[in-house]
C-alpha positions as CSV (number, residue, x, y, z in Angstrom):
1,X,17.4,-19.4,-18.9
2,X,19.3,-16.9,-21.1
3,X,16.1,-15.4,-22.4
4,X,14.6,-14.5,-19.1
5,X,17.4,-13.8,-16.7
6,X,18.9,-10.5,-15.4
7,X,22.2,-10.0,-13.5
8,X,22.4,-6.8,-11.4
9,X,25.9,-6.0,-10.2
10,X,27.8,-3.4,-8.1
11,X,24.6,-2.4,-6.2
12,X,23.8,-1.7,-2.6
13,X,21.3,-4.4,-1.6
14,X,18.7,-3.3,1.0
15,X,16.2,-5.9,2.0
16,X,18.5,-8.7,2.8
17,X,19.2,-9.7,6.4
18,X,21.8,-6.9,6.5
19,X,22.5,-4.3,3.8
20,X,25.2,-5.4,1.4
21,X,27.6,-3.0,-0.3
22,X,28.9,-3.8,-3.8
23,X,26.4,-6.6,-4.1
24,X,25.1,-8.6,-7.0
25,X,21.8,-10.3,-7.6
26,X,20.7,-12.8,-10.2
27,X,17.1,-13.1,-11.4
28,X,16.0,-16.3,-13.1
29,X,12.5,-16.1,-14.6
30,X,10.2,-14.5,-12.0
31,X,12.3,-15.2,-8.9
32,X,15.5,-14.3,-7.1
33,X,18.0,-17.1,-7.9
34,X,21.1,-15.9,-5.9
35,X,22.8,-12.8,-4.6
36,X,26.1,-12.0,-2.9
37,X,29.0,-9.5,-2.5
38,X,31.7,-8.5,-5.0
39,X,32.0,-9.6,-8.6
40,X,29.2,-12.0,-9.7
41,X,30.3,-15.6,-10.3
42,X,31.3,-16.1,-13.9
43,X,28.5,-18.6,-14.5
44,X,25.9,-16.0,-13.9
45,X,27.6,-13.5,-16.2
46,X,27.6,-16.1,-19.0
47,X,24.0,-17.2,-18.8
48,X,22.4,-13.9,-18.0
49,X,20.4,-12.3,-20.8
50,X,20.8,-8.8,-19.3
51,X,23.8,-7.6,-17.3
52,X,23.0,-4.3,-15.6
53,X,25.7,-2.3,-13.8
54,X,24.0,-0.6,-10.9
55,X,26.9,1.4,-9.5
56,X,25.8,4.2,-7.1
57,X,22.3,2.7,-6.8
58,X,20.3,1.0,-4.1
59,X,18.2,-2.1,-4.8
60,X,15.1,-2.4,-2.5
61,X,12.2,-4.7,-2.4
62,X,9.5,-3.2,-4.6
63,X,7.0,-1.0,-2.8
64,X,3.6,-2.4,-1.9
65,X,0.6,0.0,-1.6
66,X,-2.3,-1.4,0.4
67,X,-4.4,1.7,0.0
68,X,-4.8,3.4,-3.4
69,X,-8.0,4.5,-5.0
70,X,-6.4,5.3,-8.4
71,X,-4.0,7.8,-10.0
72,X,-3.2,9.5,-13.2
73,X,-6.8,10.5,-13.9
74,X,-8.3,7.2,-13.1
75,X,-10.6,6.2,-10.2
76,X,-10.9,2.5,-9.6
77,X,-14.6,2.9,-9.0
78,X,-16.1,3.1,-12.5
79,X,-12.9,2.5,-14.5
80,X,-12.4,-0.1,-17.2
81,X,-9.5,-2.5,-17.9
82,X,-7.6,0.1,-19.8
83,X,-7.9,2.5,-16.9
84,X,-6.7,-0.1,-14.5
85,X,-3.7,-0.9,-16.7
86,X,-2.9,2.8,-16.9
87,X,-2.7,3.1,-13.1
88,X,-0.6,-0.1,-13.0
89,X,1.9,1.5,-15.3
90,X,1.9,4.8,-13.4
91,X,2.5,3.2,-10.1
92,X,5.5,1.3,-11.5
93,X,7.1,4.6,-12.3
94,X,7.2,5.3,-8.6
95,X,8.7,2.0,-7.5
96,X,5.4,0.2,-6.8
97,X,5.5,-3.5,-7.7
98,X,2.2,-4.6,-6.0
99,X,-1.0,-2.9,-4.8
100,X,-4.5,-3.4,-3.6
101,X,-7.2,-1.9,-5.7
102,X,-9.1,0.1,-3.1
103,X,-12.7,1.1,-3.3
104,X,-14.7,3.8,-1.7
105,X,-18.1,3.5,-0.1
106,X,-20.1,2.8,-3.2
107,X,-23.2,1.0,-4.4
108,X,-23.2,-2.8,-4.5
109,X,-23.2,-2.8,-8.3
110,X,-20.3,-0.4,-8.5
111,X,-18.2,-2.6,-6.2
112,X,-19.1,-5.7,-8.2
113,X,-18.1,-3.8,-11.4
114,X,-14.8,-3.0,-9.9
115,X,-14.2,-6.6,-8.8
116,X,-15.1,-7.7,-12.4
117,X,-12.6,-5.3,-13.8
118,X,-9.9,-6.6,-11.5
119,X,-10.7,-10.1,-12.7
120,X,-10.1,-9.1,-16.3
121,X,-6.7,-7.5,-15.6
122,X,-5.1,-9.4,-12.7
123,X,-2.2,-11.6,-14.0
124,X,-1.9,-9.5,-17.1
125,X,-0.7,-6.2,-15.6
126,X,1.7,-4.0,-17.6
127,X,3.2,-2.4,-14.6
128,X,2.7,-3.0,-10.8
129,X,0.9,-6.3,-10.0
130,X,-2.6,-6.3,-8.5
131,X,-2.4,-8.3,-5.2
132,X,-6.1,-8.1,-4.5
133,X,-8.8,-5.7,-3.4
134,X,-9.1,-3.5,-0.3
135,X,-12.7,-2.6,0.5
136,X,-12.5,0.7,2.4
137,X,-16.1,0.8,3.3
138,X,-19.0,0.9,2.8
139,X,-19.1,-0.6,6.3
140,X,-17.9,2.5,8.1
141,X,-19.3,5.0,10.6
142,X,-21.1,7.9,8.8
143,X,-20.0,10.3,11.5
144,X,-16.4,9.7,10.3
145,X,-17.2,9.6,6.6
146,X,-14.5,12.1,5.6
147,X,-14.8,12.5,1.8
148,X,-16.7,9.2,1.4
149,X,-20.3,9.3,0.1
150,X,-22.6,9.3,3.2
151,X,-25.5,7.8,1.1
152,X,-23.5,4.7,0.3
153,X,-22.4,3.9,3.9
154,X,-24.3,0.9,5.3
155,X,-23.9,-1.9,7.8
156,X,-22.4,-5.2,6.6
157,X,-25.2,-7.6,5.5
158,X,-24.3,-11.2,4.7
159,X,-26.2,-11.3,1.4
160,X,-24.0,-8.5,0.0
161,X,-20.7,-9.1,1.6
162,X,-20.4,-12.9,0.9
163,X,-20.6,-12.1,-2.8
164,X,-17.5,-10.1,-2.5
165,X,-15.6,-12.5,-0.2
166,X,-16.3,-15.5,-2.3
167,X,-14.4,-14.1,-5.3
168,X,-11.2,-14.7,-3.3
169,X,-9.9,-11.3,-4.3
170,X,-10.6,-9.4,-1.1
171,X,-7.3,-9.0,0.9
172,X,-8.2,-6.2,3.3
173,X,-11.4,-4.6,4.6
174,X,-11.7,-1.3,6.4
175,X,-14.7,-1.1,8.7
176,X,-16.0,0.6,11.8
177,X,-15.7,-2.1,14.5
178,X,-17.8,-0.3,17.1
179,X,-20.9,-0.9,14.9
180,X,-22.4,-4.2,16.2
181,X,-23.7,-5.0,12.7
182,X,-20.1,-5.3,11.4
183,X,-18.8,-7.6,14.0
184,X,-19.8,-10.9,12.3
185,X,-17.7,-9.7,9.3
186,X,-14.6,-9.4,11.5
187,X,-15.0,-13.0,12.5
188,X,-15.6,-14.1,8.9
189,X,-12.5,-12.3,7.6
190,X,-10.4,-13.8,10.3
191,X,-11.6,-17.3,9.2
192,X,-10.6,-16.4,5.6
193,X,-7.3,-14.8,6.3
194,X,-8.5,-11.3,5.2
195,X,-6.9,-8.4,7.0
196,X,-9.3,-6.3,9.0
197,X,-8.5,-2.7,9.5
198,X,-10.4,-0.1,11.7
199,X,-11.0,3.1,9.8
200,X,-13.6,5.9,9.4
201,X,-14.5,4.9,12.9
202,X,-15.8,6.6,16.1
203,X,-14.5,3.7,18.3
204,X,-13.6,4.5,21.8
205,X,-10.5,2.9,23.4
206,X,-12.7,0.2,24.9
207,X,-14.3,-0.5,21.6
208,X,-10.9,-1.0,20.0
209,X,-9.9,-3.4,22.8
210,X,-12.9,-5.5,21.9
211,X,-12.2,-5.2,18.2
212,X,-8.6,-6.5,18.7
213,X,-10.1,-9.5,20.7
214,X,-12.3,-10.2,17.7
215,X,-9.4,-10.0,15.2
216,X,-8.8,-6.4,14.0
217,X,-5.1,-6.0,13.4
218,X,-4.7,-2.7,11.6
219,X,-5.6,1.0,11.6
220,X,-6.5,2.7,8.3
221,X,-4.7,6.0,7.6
222,X,-3.9,6.4,11.3
223,X,-4.9,9.7,12.9
224,X,-7.3,10.4,10.0
225,X,-11.0,9.4,10.0
226,X,-11.0,8.2,13.6
227,X,-11.7,9.3,17.2
228,X,-8.7,11.3,18.4
229,X,-6.7,11.1,21.6
230,X,-7.5,12.8,24.9
231,X,-6.0,12.0,28.3
232,X,-9.4,10.7,29.6
233,X,-10.6,8.9,26.5
234,X,-7.6,7.7,24.4
235,X,-10.0,6.9,21.5
236,X,-9.0,5.0,18.4
237,X,-5.8,7.0,18.1
238,X,-4.7,6.0,21.6
239,X,-5.5,2.4,20.9
240,X,-3.4,2.6,17.7
241,X,-0.5,3.9,19.6
242,X,-0.7,1.7,22.6
243,X,-2.1,-1.8,21.6
244,X,0.8,-3.9,20.3
245,X,-1.3,-6.1,18.1
246,X,-2.3,-3.2,15.9
247,X,-0.2,-2.1,12.8
248,X,-0.8,1.4,11.5
249,X,-1.2,2.7,8.0
250,X,0.5,6.0,7.6
251,X,0.0,8.7,4.8
252,X,3.4,10.3,5.0
253,X,2.7,13.3,2.9
254,X,3.2,15.7,5.8
255,X,-0.3,17.0,5.1
256,X,-2.5,14.3,6.6
257,X,-0.1,13.8,9.5
258,X,2.2,16.4,11.0
259,X,5.9,15.5,11.0
260,X,5.9,15.4,14.9
261,X,3.0,13.0,14.8
262,X,4.8,10.8,12.3
263,X,7.8,10.7,14.7
264,X,5.5,9.9,17.6
265,X,3.9,7.0,15.7
266,X,7.3,5.5,14.8
267,X,8.5,5.8,18.4
268,X,5.3,4.3,19.8
269,X,4.9,1.4,17.3
270,X,8.4,0.8,16.0
271,X,9.1,0.7,12.2
272,X,7.9,-2.9,12.0
273,X,4.3,-1.8,12.8
274,X,4.1,1.1,10.4
275,X,2.8,0.6,6.9
276,X,3.3,3.4,4.4
277,X,0.3,3.9,2.1
278,X,-0.7,6.6,-0.3
279,X,-4.5,6.8,-0.2
280,X,-3.9,8.2,-3.7
281,X,-6.8,9.4,-5.9
282,X,-7.4,10.0,-9.6
283,X,-5.7,13.4,-9.1
284,X,-2.4,11.9,-8.2
285,X,0.2,12.6,-10.9
286,X,-2.1,15.1,-12.6
287,X,-1.8,18.9,-12.9
288,X,-3.6,21.1,-10.3
289,X,-7.3,21.3,-11.1
290,X,-10.5,19.5,-10.1
291,X,-11.8,16.0,-10.3
292,X,-14.9,14.2,-8.8
293,X,-15.3,11.4,-6.3
294,X,-18.8,10.0,-6.6
295,X,-20.2,13.4,-7.6
296,X,-18.3,15.4,-5.0
297,X,-16.0,18.1,-6.5
298,X,-12.4,17.7,-5.3
299,X,-9.9,20.6,-5.7
300,X,-6.3,19.7,-6.2
301,X,-3.7,22.4,-5.4
302,X,-0.4,22.7,-3.6
303,X,-0.1,19.0,-3.3
304,X,-3.5,18.6,-1.5
305,X,-6.8,17.2,-2.6
306,X,-9.8,18.7,-0.7
307,X,-13.6,19.0,-0.9
308,X,-15.0,22.5,-1.2
309,X,-15.5,22.6,2.6
310,X,-11.8,21.9,3.1
311,X,-12.1,18.1,4.0
312,X,-9.1,16.1,2.8
313,X,-10.2,13.8,0.0
314,X,-7.5,11.2,-0.2
315,X,-4.0,12.3,-1.2
316,X,-1.8,13.1,-4.2
317,X,1.0,11.1,-2.7
318,X,3.2,8.4,-4.4
319,X,5.1,5.6,-2.5
320,X,8.6,6.8,-3.4
321,X,7.8,10.2,-1.9
322,X,6.2,8.6,1.1
323,X,9.4,6.7,1.9
324,X,11.5,9.7,1.2
325,X,9.4,11.8,3.6
326,X,9.6,9.1,6.3
327,X,13.4,9.1,6.1
328,X,13.5,12.9,6.1
329,X,11.1,13.4,9.0
330,X,12.4,10.7,11.3
331,X,16.1,10.9,10.5
332,X,16.1,7.1,10.2
333,X,18.1,5.8,7.2
334,X,16.4,4.1,4.3
335,X,18.3,1.0,5.3
336,X,15.9,0.7,8.2
337,X,12.8,2.5,6.9
338,X,12.4,0.3,3.8
339,X,10.3,-2.3,5.7
340,X,7.5,0.3,6.0
341,X,7.2,0.5,2.2
342,X,7.2,-3.2,1.4
343,X,7.9,-5.9,4.0
344,X,5.2,-4.8,6.5
345,X,2.6,-4.6,3.8
346,X,3.5,-8.0,2.4
347,X,3.1,-9.6,5.9
348,X,-0.2,-7.8,6.5
349,X,-1.9,-9.4,3.5
350,X,-0.2,-12.8,3.6
351,X,2.5,-12.4,0.9
352,X,5.5,-12.7,3.3
353,X,6.7,-15.9,1.6
354,X,7.0,-14.4,-1.8
355,X,7.3,-10.6,-1.5
356,X,8.7,-7.8,0.7
357,X,12.3,-8.8,1.2
358,X,15.3,-10.1,-0.7
359,X,15.9,-13.9,-0.3
360,X,16.5,-16.7,-2.8
361,X,13.2,-18.0,-4.2
362,X,11.3,-14.7,-3.5
363,X,9.6,-12.9,-6.4
364,X,12.0,-10.6,-8.2
365,X,10.1,-7.4,-7.3
366,X,12.5,-4.4,-7.0
367,X,12.8,-0.7,-7.0
368,X,16.2,0.6,-8.0
369,X,16.8,4.0,-6.4
370,X,19.5,6.7,-6.7
371,X,21.1,8.5,-3.7
372,X,18.2,10.9,-3.6
373,X,15.7,8.0,-3.5
374,X,14.5,8.6,-7.0
375,X,13.3,5.6,-8.9
376,X,15.4,4.6,-11.8
377,X,14.1,1.1,-12.6
378,X,11.2,-1.0,-11.4
379,X,11.2,-4.8,-11.8
380,X,8.1,-6.9,-11.3
381,X,8.5,-10.6,-11.1
382,X,11.7,-10.5,-13.1
383,X,10.5,-8.1,-15.8
384,X,11.8,-4.5,-16.1
385,X,8.5,-2.6,-16.4
386,X,9.9,0.9,-15.9
387,X,13.2,2.7,-16.7
388,X,13.7,6.3,-16.1
389,X,14.4,8.1,-19.4
């Protein structure tokens, strides 16, 4: 035990049933062994390989990003194993302990290549762990393509899609549920326990009611890439706000969604139905400049990534900033907002028994934050993968 155990002491624990001041937590191997208040029991101090004094810090369940297309100069479409590892390490510097490799609307072969790259890396990550794959498209509505490649958008055909699903790696699919050709896929995903999210959709409110009956349970980057709200046609946005079965992804960069709209979403859905995501791109973590998404030039400046026509092309956001922004915009303390960065995502993709909260037996995935919510350490399954210099 001594070679693979860590004792964290004098830390504020957030992610337990109630926040604990002056807490301690003992990690044995990959899992949480025990935690409590006050001085750690002598037995844990004796057998621990590392004793870390965390005075003035907060220990949170590690962040889980269900929607990231890459970062640090790497796009998941077309990258190799080294590129995927590079992103894994970058995400860990921002408190992320688990993520879904997210694709764009791309050709069948490009998606297969990405799946094969994930197969090579998963289980061997040097930073944040890969929890699976999120297919954002190509089964979306071309009228709501956003920055996605229109030529690669297509209906869901069984001969193509089953090849992806049978890998067992797909955890979430974003699709346009109003398109009749995609509805069989909703049913198939429900059978397999794959999260279905409505996104890049022109669905009306009535379309969304039907989609929820079929099994759609989430909205992709809420407010963005979907039919907006009016008082006579509530649209997909109105459905997101009003239908209780729907959880809502939120890009909390204060660019994709106005702070007032963030507050409205939280009031309408409650924190338990809001999932922070980044929708990050290869430009995230890079200097201002240009990069390309499937041949389309993207200009990065002032914290924004846009096509030449001004269309937002993903984001430059990181999960620690997303959480910090949510706290700032809503005035709700991190002791409550943390679930939007970890627990809600874990539940959405079926990891609630091992990730997303602090309980004995759960995976030891943590972000250690200072009073300004800056990341100081990231721990993935009991291993410290990042320490702030």
